mmJSON file of the N, C-alpha and C atoms, coordinates in Angstrom:
{"data_MODEL":{"atom_site":{
"group_PDB":["ATOM","ATOM","ATOM","ATOM","ATOM","ATOM","ATOM","ATOM","ATOM","ATOM","ATOM","ATOM","ATOM","ATOM","ATOM","ATOM","ATOM","ATOM","ATOM","ATOM","ATOM","ATOM","ATOM","ATOM","ATOM","ATOM","ATOM","ATOM","ATOM","ATOM","ATOM","ATOM","ATOM","ATOM","ATOM","ATOM","ATOM","ATOM","ATOM","ATOM","ATOM","ATOM","ATOM","ATOM","ATOM","ATOM","ATOM","ATOM","ATOM","ATOM","ATOM","ATOM","ATOM","ATOM","ATOM","ATOM","ATOM","ATOM","ATOM","ATOM","ATOM","ATOM","ATOM","ATOM","ATOM","ATOM","ATOM","ATOM","ATOM","ATOM","ATOM","ATOM","ATOM","ATOM","ATOM","ATOM","ATOM","ATOM","ATOM","ATOM","ATOM","ATOM","ATOM","ATOM","ATOM","ATOM","ATOM","ATOM","ATOM","ATOM","ATOM","ATOM","ATOM","ATOM","ATOM","ATOM","ATOM","ATOM","ATOM","ATOM","ATOM","ATOM","ATOM","ATOM","ATOM","ATOM","ATOM","ATOM","ATOM","ATOM","ATOM","ATOM","ATOM","ATOM","ATOM","ATOM","ATOM","ATOM","ATOM","ATOM","ATOM","ATOM","ATOM","ATOM","ATOM","ATOM","ATOM","ATOM","ATOM","ATOM","ATOM","ATOM","ATOM","ATOM","ATOM","ATOM","ATOM","ATOM","ATOM","ATOM","ATOM","ATOM","ATOM","ATOM","ATOM","ATOM","ATOM","ATOM","ATOM","ATOM","ATOM","ATOM","ATOM","ATOM","ATOM","ATOM","ATOM","ATOM","ATOM","ATOM","ATOM","ATOM","ATOM","ATOM","ATOM","ATOM","ATOM","ATOM","ATOM","ATOM","ATOM","ATOM","ATOM","ATOM","ATOM","ATOM","ATOM","ATOM","ATOM","ATOM","ATOM","ATOM","ATOM","ATOM","ATOM","ATOM","ATOM","ATOM","ATOM","ATOM","ATOM","ATOM","ATOM","ATOM","ATOM","ATOM","ATOM","ATOM","ATOM","ATOM","ATOM","ATOM","ATOM","ATOM","ATOM","ATOM","ATOM","ATOM","ATOM","ATOM","ATOM","ATOM","ATOM"],
"id":[1,2,3,4,5,6,7,8,9,10,11,12,13,14,15,16,17,18,19,20,21,22,23,24,25,26,27,28,29,30,31,32,33,34,35,36,37,38,39,40,41,42,43,44,45,46,47,48,49,50,51,52,53,54,55,56,57,58,59,60,61,62,63,64,65,66,67,68,69,70,71,72,73,74,75,76,77,78,79,80,81,82,83,84,85,86,87,88,89,90,91,92,93,94,95,96,97,98,99,100,101,102,103,104,105,106,107,108,109,110,111,112,113,114,115,116,117,118,119,120,121,122,123,124,125,126,127,128,129,130,131,132,133,134,135,136,137,138,139,140,141,142,143,144,145,146,147,148,149,150,151,152,153,154,155,156,157,158,159,160,161,162,163,164,165,166,167,168,169,170,171,172,173,174,175,176,177,178,179,180,181,182,183,184,185,186,187,188,189,190,191,192,193,194,195,196,197,198,199,200,201,202,203,204,205,206,207,208,209,210,211,212,213],
"type_symbol":["N","C","C","N","C","C","N","C","C","N","C","C","N","C","C","N","C","C","N","C","C","N","C","C","N","C","C","N","C","C","N","C","C","N","C","C","N","C","C","N","C","C","N","C","C","N","C","C","N","C","C","N","C","C","N","C","C","N","C","C","N","C","C","N","C","C","N","C","C","N","C","C","N","C","C","N","C","C","N","C","C","N","C","C","N","C","C","N","C","C","N","C","C","N","C","C","N","C","C","N","C","C","N","C","C","N","C","C","N","C","C","N","C","C","N","C","C","N","C","C","N","C","C","N","C","C","N","C","C","N","C","C","N","C","C","N","C","C","N","C","C","N","C","C","N","C","C","N","C","C","N","C","C","N","C","C","N","C","C","N","C","C","N","C","C","N","C","C","N","C","C","N","C","C","N","C","C","N","C","C","N","C","C","N","C","C","N","C","C","N","C","C","N","C","C","N","C","C","N","C","C","N","C","C","N","C","C","N","C","C","N","C","C"],
"label_atom_id":["N","CA","C","N","CA","C","N","CA","C","N","CA","C","N","CA","C","N","CA","C","N","CA","C","N","CA","C","N","CA","C","N","CA","C","N","CA","C","N","CA","C","N","CA","C","N","CA","C","N","CA","C","N","CA","C","N","CA","C","N","CA","C","N","CA","C","N","CA","C","N","CA","C","N","CA","C","N","CA","C","N","CA","C","N","CA","C","N","CA","C","N","CA","C","N","CA","C","N","CA","C","N","CA","C","N","CA","C","N","CA","C","N","CA","C","N","CA","C","N","CA","C","N","CA","C","N","CA","C","N","CA","C","N","CA","C","N","CA","C","N","CA","C","N","CA","C","N","CA","C","N","CA","C","N","CA","C","N","CA","C","N","CA","C","N","CA","C","N","CA","C","N","CA","C","N","CA","C","N","CA","C","N","CA","C","N","CA","C","N","CA","C","N","CA","C","N","CA","C","N","CA","C","N","CA","C","N","CA","C","N","CA","C","N","CA","C","N","CA","C","N","CA","C","N","CA","C","N","CA","C","N","CA","C","N","CA","C","N","CA","C","N","CA","C","N","CA","C"],
"label_alt_id":[null,null,null,null,null,null,null,null,null,null,null,null,null,null,null,null,null,null,null,null,null,null,null,null,null,null,null,null,null,null,null,null,null,null,null,null,null,null,null,null,null,null,null,null,null,null,null,null,null,null,null,null,null,null,null,null,null,null,null,null,null,null,null,null,null,null,null,null,null,null,null,null,null,null,null,null,null,null,null,null,null,null,null,null,null,null,null,null,null,null,null,null,null,null,null,null,null,null,null,null,null,null,null,null,null,null,null,null,null,null,null,null,null,null,null,null,null,null,null,null,null,null,null,null,null,null,null,null,null,null,null,null,null,null,null,null,null,null,null,null,null,null,null,null,null,null,null,null,null,null,null,null,null,null,null,null,null,null,null,null,null,null,null,null,null,null,null,null,null,null,null,null,null,null,null,null,null,null,null,null,null,null,null,null,null,null,null,null,null,null,null,null,null,null,null,null,null,null,null,null,null,null,null,null,null,null,null,null,null,null,null,null,null],
"label_comp_id":["MET","MET","MET","PRO","PRO","PRO","ASP","ASP","ASP","ASN","ASN","ASN","THR","THR","THR","PHE","PHE","PHE","GLU","GLU","GLU","LYS","LYS","LYS","SER","SER","SER","CYS","CYS","CYS","ALA","ALA","ALA","TYR","TYR","TYR","CYS","CYS","CYS","GLY","GLY","GLY","ALA","ALA","ALA","PHE","PHE","PHE","PHE","PHE","PHE","ARG","ARG","ARG","VAL","VAL","VAL","LEU","LEU","LEU","VAL","VAL","VAL","GLN","GLN","GLN","HIS","HIS","HIS","GLY","GLY","GLY","PRO","PRO","PRO","PHE","PHE","PHE","ALA","ALA","ALA","ASP","ASP","ASP","HIS","HIS","HIS","LEU","LEU","LEU","GLU","GLU","GLU","GLU","GLU","GLU","TYR","TYR","TYR","ALA","ALA","ALA","CYS","CYS","CYS","PRO","PRO","PRO","GLU","GLU","GLU","CYS","CYS","CYS","GLY","GLY","GLY","MET","MET","MET","ARG","ARG","ARG","TYR","TYR","TYR","GLU","GLU","GLU","THR","THR","THR","GLY","GLY","GLY","ALA","ALA","ALA","ALA","ALA","ALA","HIS","HIS","HIS","ARG","ARG","ARG","PRO","PRO","PRO","GLY","GLY","GLY","VAL","VAL","VAL","GLU","GLU","GLU","LEU","LEU","LEU","LEU","LEU","LEU","GLU","GLU","GLU","LYS","LYS","LYS","ARG","ARG","ARG","ARG","ARG","ARG","ASP","ASP","ASP","GLY","GLY","GLY","LYS","LYS","LYS","THR","THR","THR","ASP","ASP","ASP","ARG","ARG","ARG","TYR","TYR","TYR","GLN","GLN","GLN","ASP","ASP","ASP","THR","THR","THR","MET","MET","MET","PHE","PHE","PHE"],
"label_asym_id":["A","A","A","A","A","A","A","A","A","A","A","A","A","A","A","A","A","A","A","A","A","A","A","A","A","A","A","A","A","A","A","A","A","A","A","A","A","A","A","A","A","A","A","A","A","A","A","A","A","A","A","A","A","A","A","A","A","A","A","A","A","A","A","A","A","A","A","A","A","A","A","A","A","A","A","A","A","A","A","A","A","A","A","A","A","A","A","A","A","A","A","A","A","A","A","A","A","A","A","A","A","A","A","A","A","A","A","A","A","A","A","A","A","A","A","A","A","A","A","A","A","A","A","A","A","A","A","A","A","A","A","A","A","A","A","A","A","A","A","A","A","A","A","A","A","A","A","A","A","A","A","A","A","A","A","A","A","A","A","A","A","A","A","A","A","A","A","A","A","A","A","A","A","A","A","A","A","A","A","A","A","A","A","A","A","A","A","A","A","A","A","A","A","A","A","A","A","A","A","A","A","A","A","A","A","A","A","A","A","A","A","A","A"],
"label_entity_id":["1","1","1","1","1","1","1","1","1","1","1","1","1","1","1","1","1","1","1","1","1","1","1","1","1","1","1","1","1","1","1","1","1","1","1","1","1","1","1","1","1","1","1","1","1","1","1","1","1","1","1","1","1","1","1","1","1","1","1","1","1","1","1","1","1","1","1","1","1","1","1","1","1","1","1","1","1","1","1","1","1","1","1","1","1","1","1","1","1","1","1","1","1","1","1","1","1","1","1","1","1","1","1","1","1","1","1","1","1","1","1","1","1","1","1","1","1","1","1","1","1","1","1","1","1","1","1","1","1","1","1","1","1","1","1","1","1","1","1","1","1","1","1","1","1","1","1","1","1","1","1","1","1","1","1","1","1","1","1","1","1","1","1","1","1","1","1","1","1","1","1","1","1","1","1","1","1","1","1","1","1","1","1","1","1","1","1","1","1","1","1","1","1","1","1","1","1","1","1","1","1","1","1","1","1","1","1","1","1","1","1","1","1"],
"label_seq_id":[1,1,1,2,2,2,3,3,3,4,4,4,5,5,5,6,6,6,7,7,7,8,8,8,9,9,9,10,10,10,11,11,11,12,12,12,13,13,13,14,14,14,15,15,15,16,16,16,17,17,17,18,18,18,19,19,19,20,20,20,21,21,21,22,22,22,23,23,23,24,24,24,25,25,25,26,26,26,27,27,27,28,28,28,29,29,29,30,30,30,31,31,31,32,32,32,33,33,33,34,34,34,35,35,35,36,36,36,37,37,37,38,38,38,39,39,39,40,40,40,41,41,41,42,42,42,43,43,43,44,44,44,45,45,45,46,46,46,47,47,47,48,48,48,49,49,49,50,50,50,51,51,51,52,52,52,53,53,53,54,54,54,55,55,55,56,56,56,57,57,57,58,58,58,59,59,59,60,60,60,61,61,61,62,62,62,63,63,63,64,64,64,65,65,65,66,66,66,67,67,67,68,68,68,69,69,69,70,70,70,71,71,71],
"pdbx_PDB_ins_code":[null,null,null,null,null,null,null,null,null,null,null,null,null,null,null,null,null,null,null,null,null,null,null,null,null,null,null,null,null,null,null,null,null,null,null,null,null,null,null,null,null,null,null,null,null,null,null,null,null,null,null,null,null,null,null,null,null,null,null,null,null,null,null,null,null,null,null,null,null,null,null,null,null,null,null,null,null,null,null,null,null,null,null,null,null,null,null,null,null,null,null,null,null,null,null,null,null,null,null,null,null,null,null,null,null,null,null,null,null,null,null,null,null,null,null,null,null,null,null,null,null,null,null,null,null,null,null,null,null,null,null,null,null,null,null,null,null,null,null,null,null,null,null,null,null,null,null,null,null,null,null,null,null,null,null,null,null,null,null,null,null,null,null,null,null,null,null,null,null,null,null,null,null,null,null,null,null,null,null,null,null,null,null,null,null,null,null,null,null,null,null,null,null,null,null,null,null,null,null,null,null,null,null,null,null,null,null,null,null,null,null,null,null],
"Cartn_x":[83.422,82.611,82.414,82.2,81.802,80.287,79.879,78.755,78.306,76.683,76.316,75.171,75.142,74.799,73.665,72.21,71.39,70.115,69.937,68.588,67.413,66.357,65.098,63.725,63.009,61.539,60.221,59.796,58.601,57.688,57.204,56.315,55.115,54.755,53.538,53.298,54.217,54.031,54.964,55.823,56.888,58.072,58.14,59.342,60.752,61.781,63.132,63.986,64.553,65.314,66.521,67.632,68.518,68.88,69.329,69.263,70.725,71.231,72.58,72.396,73.027,73.221,74.334,74.348,75.413,75.65,77.074,77.015,77.72,77.878,78.375,79.619,80.457,81.323,80.38,79.181,78.56,77.274,76.627,75.378,74.543,74.03,73.185,72.172,70.804,69.286,68.476,67.007,66.295,66.001,66.277,65.956,64.975,63.992,63.326,63.489,63.105,63.253,61.795,61.569,60.262,60.677,59.823,59.572,59.581,60.545,60.308,59.101,58.417,57.2,55.972,55.359,54.651,54.715,56.074,55.786,55.697,55.846,55.47,56.828,56.84,57.718,58.611,59.886,60.759,61.532,62.145,62.934,64.558,65.63,66.772,67.676,68.498,69.509,70.785,70.732,71.639,72.069,72.941,73.503,73.01,72.634,71.509,70.535,69.718,68.42,69.396,68.616,69.596,69.142,69.892,69.878,69.043,67.985,67.406,67.075,67.661,67.776,66.874,66.087,65.182,65.71,65.699,66.024,65.166,63.873,62.976,61.606,60.905,59.517,58.443,57.514,56.489,56.379,55.882,54.908,53.354,52.896,51.392,50.668,51.156,50.148,49.376,49.353,48.714,49.522,49.091,49.538,48.982,48.674,48.454,49.575,49.286,50.426,50.122,51.322,50.721,50.122,48.966,48.135,48.117,49.039,49.225,47.811,47.29,45.936,46.266,45.353,46.056,44.402,44.432,43.523,43.38],
"Cartn_y":[151.522,151.168,152.577,152.627,153.853,154.182,155.42,155.515,155.472,155.23,155.05,156.355,156.808,158.016,157.661,158.005,157.813,158.648,158.809,159.746,158.908,159.641,158.579,159.732,159.137,159.93,158.957,159.933,159.488,159.056,157.67,157.05,157.611,158.353,158.996,160.405,161.41,162.608,163.152,162.704,162.799,163.465,164.044,164.631,163.839,164.695,163.827,164.517,163.347,163.501,162.595,162.844,162.512,161.438,160.149,159.788,159.317,159.423,159.053,157.926,156.792,155.629,155.744,155.262,155.064,153.496,152.698,151.472,151.238,150.39,150.166,149.05,148.585,147.45,145.973,146.131,145.038,145.03,144.057,143.93,145.04,145.059,146.347,145.851,146.318,146.241,146.842,146.653,147.65,149.017,150.003,151.76,151.909,153.134,153.578,154.812,155.562,157.067,157.394,158.446,159.309,160.285,160.431,161.225,162.964,163.886,165.022,165.712,165.616,166.053,165.781,164.274,164.062,163.209,162.514,161.25,160.188,159.632,157.89,157.69,156.287,155.662,154.635,154.429,153.534,153.036,151.793,151.266,150.737,150.847,150.279,149.516,149.053,148.335,149.377,149.851,150.572,150.331,151.28,150.693,151.815,152.89,153.806,154.619,155.466,156.271,156.807,156.827,157.584,158.921,159.817,161.455,161.492,162.435,162.605,164.267,164.781,165.801,166.196,166.827,167.59,168.078,167.643,168.044,168.613,168.189,169.137,168.59,169.695,169.652,168.827,168.505,167.371,167.86,167.169,167.373,166.892,166.633,166.007,167.445,168.828,169.727,169.618,168.874,168.503,168.956,168.781,169.606,168.235,167.229,166.138,165.128,164.635,163.777,162.254,161.172,160.277,159.234,158.544,157.796,156.36,155.407,154.017,153.492,152.901,152.134,150.723,149.925,148.417,147.768,146.983,146.048,144.645],
"Cartn_z":[123.077,121.784,121.126,119.719,119.061,119.222,118.828,118.731,117.352,117.351,115.992,115.713,114.572,114.174,112.778,113.003,111.965,111.822,110.435,110.162,109.71,110.498,109.876,109.764,109.028,108.955,109.694,110.481,111.112,110.161,110.338,109.526,110.097,111.155,111.39,110.523,111.226,110.59,109.6,109.53,108.342,108.642,110.147,110.521,110.165,110.199,109.566,110.808,111.62,112.707,112.578,113.676,113.688,115.122,115.119,116.031,116.529,117.616,118.138,119.37,118.908,119.539,120.085,121.763,122.358,122.565,122.16,122.275,123.574,124.124,125.812,125.488,126.361,126.31,126.309,126.761,126.97,125.988,126.19,125.27,125.291,123.994,123.884,124.164,124.616,124.951,124.075,124.004,123.445,124.306,123.764,123.889,123.216,124.276,123.319,123.063,122.019,121.542,121.21,120.772,120.175,119.106,118.25,117.306,117.891,117.982,118.591,118.227,116.955,116.417,117.098,116.885,117.132,118.257,118.796,119.852,119.516,118.083,118.058,118.683,119.112,119.35,118.746,118.826,118.292,119.163,118.64,119.252,118.813,119.306,118.606,120.002,119.277,120.321,120.661,121.782,122.469,124.006,124.396,125.733,126.526,126.286,126.976,126.078,126.674,125.729,124.726,123.577,122.236,122.551,122.003,121.697,120.569,120.173,119.074,118.926,117.261,117.181,116.013,115.964,114.591,113.823,112.628,111.501,110.641,110.563,109.212,110.408,110.354,110.891,110.336,110.886,110.533,108.94,108.322,107.039,106.467,107.912,107.47,107.799,108.135,108.458,109.76,110.536,111.599,112.807,113.701,115.197,116.27,116.172,117.233,117.183,118.566,118.869,118.341,118.327,117.457,119.045,118.658,119.783,119.636,120.755,120.344,120.906,119.91,120.226,120.309,121.473,121.51,121.001,120.096,119.54,119.811],
"occupancy":[1.0,1.0,1.0,1.0,1.0,1.0,1.0,1.0,1.0,1.0,1.0,1.0,1.0,1.0,1.0,1.0,1.0,1.0,1.0,1.0,1.0,1.0,1.0,1.0,1.0,1.0,1.0,1.0,1.0,1.0,1.0,1.0,1.0,1.0,1.0,1.0,1.0,1.0,1.0,1.0,1.0,1.0,1.0,1.0,1.0,1.0,1.0,1.0,1.0,1.0,1.0,1.0,1.0,1.0,1.0,1.0,1.0,1.0,1.0,1.0,1.0,1.0,1.0,1.0,1.0,1.0,1.0,1.0,1.0,1.0,1.0,1.0,1.0,1.0,1.0,1.0,1.0,1.0,1.0,1.0,1.0,1.0,1.0,1.0,1.0,1.0,1.0,1.0,1.0,1.0,1.0,1.0,1.0,1.0,1.0,1.0,1.0,1.0,1.0,1.0,1.0,1.0,1.0,1.0,1.0,1.0,1.0,1.0,1.0,1.0,1.0,1.0,1.0,1.0,1.0,1.0,1.0,1.0,1.0,1.0,1.0,1.0,1.0,1.0,1.0,1.0,1.0,1.0,1.0,1.0,1.0,1.0,1.0,1.0,1.0,1.0,1.0,1.0,1.0,1.0,1.0,1.0,1.0,1.0,1.0,1.0,1.0,1.0,1.0,1.0,1.0,1.0,1.0,1.0,1.0,1.0,1.0,1.0,1.0,1.0,1.0,1.0,1.0,1.0,1.0,1.0,1.0,1.0,1.0,1.0,1.0,1.0,1.0,1.0,1.0,1.0,1.0,1.0,1.0,1.0,1.0,1.0,1.0,1.0,1.0,1.0,1.0,1.0,1.0,1.0,1.0,1.0,1.0,1.0,1.0,1.0,1.0,1.0,1.0,1.0,1.0,1.0,1.0,1.0,1.0,1.0,1.0,1.0,1.0,1.0,1.0,1.0,1.0],
"B_iso_or_equiv":[0.0,0.0,0.0,0.0,0.0,0.0,0.0,0.0,0.0,0.0,0.0,0.0,0.0,0.0,0.0,0.0,0.0,0.0,0.0,0.0,0.0,0.0,0.0,0.0,0.0,0.0,0.0,0.0,0.0,0.0,0.0,0.0,0.0,0.0,0.0,0.0,0.0,0.0,0.0,0.0,0.0,0.0,0.0,0.0,0.0,0.0,0.0,0.0,0.0,0.0,0.0,0.0,0.0,0.0,0.0,0.0,0.0,0.0,0.0,0.0,0.0,0.0,0.0,0.0,0.0,0.0,0.0,0.0,0.0,0.0,0.0,0.0,0.0,0.0,0.0,0.0,0.0,0.0,0.0,0.0,0.0,0.0,0.0,0.0,0.0,0.0,0.0,0.0,0.0,0.0,0.0,0.0,0.0,0.0,0.0,0.0,0.0,0.0,0.0,0.0,0.0,0.0,0.0,0.0,0.0,0.0,0.0,0.0,0.0,0.0,0.0,0.0,0.0,0.0,0.0,0.0,0.0,0.0,0.0,0.0,0.0,0.0,0.0,0.0,0.0,0.0,0.0,0.0,0.0,0.0,0.0,0.0,0.0,0.0,0.0,0.0,0.0,0.0,0.0,0.0,0.0,0.0,0.0,0.0,0.0,0.0,0.0,0.0,0.0,0.0,0.0,0.0,0.0,0.0,0.0,0.0,0.0,0.0,0.0,0.0,0.0,0.0,0.0,0.0,0.0,0.0,0.0,0.0,0.0,0.0,0.0,0.0,0.0,0.0,0.0,0.0,0.0,0.0,0.0,0.0,0.0,0.0,0.0,0.0,0.0,0.0,0.0,0.0,0.0,0.0,0.0,0.0,0.0,0.0,0.0,0.0,0.0,0.0,0.0,0.0,0.0,0.0,0.0,0.0,0.0,0.0,0.0,0.0,0.0,0.0,0.0,0.0,0.0],
"pdbx_formal_charge":[null,null,null,null,null,null,null,null,null,null,null,null,null,null,null,null,null,null,null,null,null,null,null,null,null,null,null,null,null,null,null,null,null,null,null,null,null,null,null,null,null,null,null,null,null,null,null,null,null,null,null,null,null,null,null,null,null,null,null,null,null,null,null,null,null,null,null,null,null,null,null,null,null,null,null,null,null,null,null,null,null,null,null,null,null,null,null,null,null,null,null,null,null,null,null,null,null,null,null,null,null,null,null,null,null,null,null,null,null,null,null,null,null,null,null,null,null,null,null,null,null,null,null,null,null,null,null,null,null,null,null,null,null,null,null,null,null,null,null,null,null,null,null,null,null,null,null,null,null,null,null,null,null,null,null,null,null,null,null,null,null,null,null,null,null,null,null,null,null,null,null,null,null,null,null,null,null,null,null,null,null,null,null,null,null,null,null,null,null,null,null,null,null,null,null,null,null,null,null,null,null,null,null,null,null,null,null,null,null,null,null,null,null],
"auth_seq_id":[1,1,1,2,2,2,3,3,3,4,4,4,5,5,5,6,6,6,7,7,7,8,8,8,9,9,9,10,10,10,11,11,11,12,12,12,13,13,13,14,14,14,15,15,15,16,16,16,17,17,17,18,18,18,19,19,19,20,20,20,21,21,21,22,22,22,23,23,23,24,24,24,25,25,25,26,26,26,27,27,27,28,28,28,29,29,29,30,30,30,31,31,31,32,32,32,33,33,33,34,34,34,35,35,35,36,36,36,37,37,37,38,38,38,39,39,39,40,40,40,41,41,41,42,42,42,43,43,43,44,44,44,45,45,45,46,46,46,47,47,47,48,48,48,49,49,49,50,50,50,51,51,51,52,52,52,53,53,53,54,54,54,55,55,55,56,56,56,57,57,57,58,58,58,59,59,59,60,60,60,61,61,61,62,62,62,63,63,63,64,64,64,65,65,65,66,66,66,67,67,67,68,68,68,69,69,69,70,70,70,71,71,71],
"auth_comp_id":["MET","MET","MET","PRO","PRO","PRO","ASP","ASP","ASP","ASN","ASN","ASN","THR","THR","THR","PHE","PHE","PHE","GLU","GLU","GLU","LYS","LYS","LYS","SER","SER","SER","CYS","CYS","CYS","ALA","ALA","ALA","TYR","TYR","TYR","CYS","CYS","CYS","GLY","GLY","GLY","ALA","ALA","ALA","PHE","PHE","PHE","PHE","PHE","PHE","ARG","ARG","ARG","VAL","VAL","VAL","LEU","LEU","LEU","VAL","VAL","VAL","GLN","GLN","GLN","HIS","HIS","HIS","GLY","GLY","GLY","PRO","PRO","PRO","PHE","PHE","PHE","ALA","ALA","ALA","ASP","ASP","ASP","HIS","HIS","HIS","LEU","LEU","LEU","GLU","GLU","GLU","GLU","GLU","GLU","TYR","TYR","TYR","ALA","ALA","ALA","CYS","CYS","CYS","PRO","PRO","PRO","GLU","GLU","GLU","CYS","CYS","CYS","GLY","GLY","GLY","MET","MET","MET","ARG","ARG","ARG","TYR","TYR","TYR","GLU","GLU","GLU","THR","THR","THR","GLY","GLY","GLY","ALA","ALA","ALA","ALA","ALA","ALA","HIS","HIS","HIS","ARG","ARG","ARG","PRO","PRO","PRO","GLY","GLY","GLY","VAL","VAL","VAL","GLU","GLU","GLU","LEU","LEU","LEU","LEU","LEU","LEU","GLU","GLU","GLU","LYS","LYS","LYS","ARG","ARG","ARG","ARG","ARG","ARG","ASP","ASP","ASP","GLY","GLY","GLY","LYS","LYS","LYS","THR","THR","THR","ASP","ASP","ASP","ARG","ARG","ARG","TYR","TYR","TYR","GLN","GLN","GLN","ASP","ASP","ASP","THR","THR","THR","MET","MET","MET","PHE","PHE","PHE"],
"auth_asym_id":["A","A","A","A","A","A","A","A","A","A","A","A","A","A","A","A","A","A","A","A","A","A","A","A","A","A","A","A","A","A","A","A","A","A","A","A","A","A","A","A","A","A","A","A","A","A","A","A","A","A","A","A","A","A","A","A","A","A","A","A","A","A","A","A","A","A","A","A","A","A","A","A","A","A","A","A","A","A","A","A","A","A","A","A","A","A","A","A","A","A","A","A","A","A","A","A","A","A","A","A","A","A","A","A","A","A","A","A","A","A","A","A","A","A","A","A","A","A","A","A","A","A","A","A","A","A","A","A","A","A","A","A","A","A","A","A","A","A","A","A","A","A","A","A","A","A","A","A","A","A","A","A","A","A","A","A","A","A","A","A","A","A","A","A","A","A","A","A","A","A","A","A","A","A","A","A","A","A","A","A","A","A","A","A","A","A","A","A","A","A","A","A","A","A","A","A","A","A","A","A","A","A","A","A","A","A","A","A","A","A","A","A","A"],
"auth_atom_id":["N","CA","C","N","CA","C","N","CA","C","N","CA","C","N","CA","C","N","CA","C","N","CA","C","N","CA","C","N","CA","C","N","CA","C","N","CA","C","N","CA","C","N","CA","C","N","CA","C","N","CA","C","N","CA","C","N","CA","C","N","CA","C","N","CA","C","N","CA","C","N","CA","C","N","CA","C","N","CA","C","N","CA","C","N","CA","C","N","CA","C","N","CA","C","N","CA","C","N","CA","C","N","CA","C","N","CA","C","N","CA","C","N","CA","C","N","CA","C","N","CA","C","N","CA","C","N","CA","C","N","CA","C","N","CA","C","N","CA","C","N","CA","C","N","CA","C","N","CA","C","N","CA","C","N","CA","C","N","CA","C","N","CA","C","N","CA","C","N","CA","C","N","CA","C","N","CA","C","N","CA","C","N","CA","C","N","CA","C","N","CA","C","N","CA","C","N","CA","C","N","CA","C","N","CA","C","N","CA","C","N","CA","C","N","CA","C","N","CA","C","N","CA","C","N","CA","C","N","CA","C","N","CA","C","N","CA","C","N","CA","C","N","CA","C","N","CA","C"],
"pdbx_PDB_model_num":[1,1,1,1,1,1,1,1,1,1,1,1,1,1,1,1,1,1,1,1,1,1,1,1,1,1,1,1,1,1,1,1,1,1,1,1,1,1,1,1,1,1,1,1,1,1,1,1,1,1,1,1,1,1,1,1,1,1,1,1,1,1,1,1,1,1,1,1,1,1,1,1,1,1,1,1,1,1,1,1,1,1,1,1,1,1,1,1,1,1,1,1,1,1,1,1,1,1,1,1,1,1,1,1,1,1,1,1,1,1,1,1,1,1,1,1,1,1,1,1,1,1,1,1,1,1,1,1,1,1,1,1,1,1,1,1,1,1,1,1,1,1,1,1,1,1,1,1,1,1,1,1,1,1,1,1,1,1,1,1,1,1,1,1,1,1,1,1,1,1,1,1,1,1,1,1,1,1,1,1,1,1,1,1,1,1,1,1,1,1,1,1,1,1,1,1,1,1,1,1,1,1,1,1,1,1,1,1,1,1,1,1,1]
}}}
């Protein structure tokens, strides 16, 4: 099966990165990947954990990590 590559801007810090998604011969399932700058988590359908390559550093001027909060 072919691989799929897409680019994404992080909703939290503004970093820009490339995501490589590998598809297998069977149905994809949800796989998690994270922004390489702040750690915000995202999900996509894939056969294996996606690879992530940073293209542009974060743009918000901060150095904190994304914190998931449960309310």
